[in-house]
N, C-alpha and C positions, 0 to 999 in steps of 0.2 A: 680675383679667382680663391674662392675657399675649399683649399685641399685637406687641410686640417692634418696634414703631415708634415715634418721638417723638412728643411734643404737636404738634399741627399736621399730621399725617398724615391726617385725615379731613378734612369738611366741618364738623366740630362743634368742631374747635381750632385755637388761634392760637398760635404758639410763636415764641419768640427763642432761636435755636440758637448754642450757643458757637462751633461751626464757622464762620469767617469773619464772625460776627456777623449771620448772615441771618436773615430771617423766614420762617415757614412756614404755609402754610396749605393744605389739600387736596394735599398732598404736594407741593406747587411752592415751590422756595426762592428766594428774591429779596433781592437787597442791601438791607441796611438799617442796621446799626450797628457797633459795636466788637466784637469778639470778646471772649470772656472764659471763666474756666474755673480760674483761679490760685484757690488755697485763701486762703479770706476773701473773695472778690468777692461783693457784694451786688448783687442784681438786682431791681429795683422793677417791679412791675406796675400799671399806672395804666389803668382801663376807666371811661368815660363812656357811660351808658345814659340817654337822654334821656326824660322823662316821656312817658307813652303806652304803652309797650311792656309786655308781660305775659308771665310765666313760660311756658314750653313744657314741660311734665312731664305724663306720663300721670296721667288721675286714675281712682282707682279707686271703682266704685260699689258694688254688693252681690255676694253671692256666691249662685249658683243650682247647681242640680243639673243636669248634661247627661251624658246616657247613664250615669248611676251615678257619677259623679265630680264632686265640688265643684270649681267655678271662679268666679274673680272678674273681673265684667265691666270692662272697662276702656274710657273714653269715647275715642274716636276723636280723635287729636290734631289741631288745625288745623296747616295749612301756616303756617309762621312770616313774617311780612313784614320787609321790611326796614326798621331802625330810621334813619331819617335823621339825622345828626348823631352817631350813636354812634362811640366810638373806642375803641381801645386802643395803648398805646405802653408801651415800657421805659424803665428806667434802667439804668446798670453803675456802680457807687458814686457814686451821686447824680448822675451825669451823664444828663441826659435824651435819650435817642437818636432822639426824634420820634415821630410817631404812626406805628405800623406799621400797622393795620387801620382802616378807615373805612366807615360805613353797613352794618354786617353785621347778621343777622337777629336779631330778639328772642328772648330765651328765658332762660334759666337758665343761669349761668354760674358755674364753680368754678376756683379757682387748683390748678394742679397742675405736676409737674414731672416730666421724664425723666431717669433715671439711667442710665448704660452705663459700664462697665468693660472694659478692654481683657482678652483672653483669658488673658494671662500675669501679670495684676495678681492679687498675693495680697491686699492689703488692699481693704476696701469704699469704699464711697463713699456720702456722707451730703448731706441737704439739710434746712435747716430753714425754716419760714415763719414768718412775724411779722405778723399782722394789726391790729395797732397796739394802742394809740394811739402809742406811741413808737417812733419809726424811727429808723435810725441816720442816714438823708439825710431829708431834709423833700420830701415828694411834689411834682411837678411840676403845673401844671394852671391858675394864675391867670395866666400869661402867654400861654395860648391862648384867653383871651375865656370862659372857662366859670366854672360855680360852683366855689368852693374845694373843693377834694378832702376828702374825708372818709375816715377809715381804716373797715376794714370793721368794725372792732369795737365802732363808733359806731351801725351801722345797725341800726334796729328791727325786728328778726325778729319779735318778737312779735306785731305787728299782721298781718304776712303770715302767720304760723302760725295766728292769729285767724279771719281770713278765708278760710284754707285748711282749719279744723276747721268753721266755718259752712257753707261750700259742702259739705263730706262730709257735714254733717250733713242739709243741705238735700237733697242726692242722693237719701240713704238714705231720709228722709221720701217723696220724692216714688215711690221704688220701693216702700216700705211701703204706700203710697196704692194704688199701682197692684195689689200683691198682695193687698191688702183687699178693694177693687173686684173683682178676679178671684173672690175666695173667695165674695163676696156674690152676685155676679151668674151666674157662671161656674163651678161646682164642676169639679175638675179640670183647667183650663187655666190656664197660668201665662203671663204677658205680661211680657215682657223686650225692652226697646229697645236 
């Protein structure tokens, strides 16, 4: 997707800009931390999501035929609620810049970066991500009274993936049951919720 806008431009992004070290969310810049951008700078992302939140992602149900075209049904997304106690912060070369954002909406969050080059710049730009477990600088967090931080590489995504597959299987089972019921009781009618 070619947005031509930095991370934090919309309601779904939270950014830490190199320019003036400002934070950015919903297209609004506010003073935050130190500026950065020298070759070799290491920017750390720290996010805390308290228990109780849920991922907000589209869930696909089953394929149906509509006006001669196959379409996949998508379950309507619930409106995300604010996660009291959630926090995002950044560090520059190991120095924690403080909490940048608090009490934001529950959902699924991904680390990302915006790279821009000057119009007359011949060489490109690059960024690399390190999801752990070994970092150049230790992550902050314990001094904030929160559980010890864990690198993304330590998270157990298999359990989440298993729950997701189980949910998808359950959804498909319900659709199948409805289709079987429709076939038995009302030939020619399809029931789609």
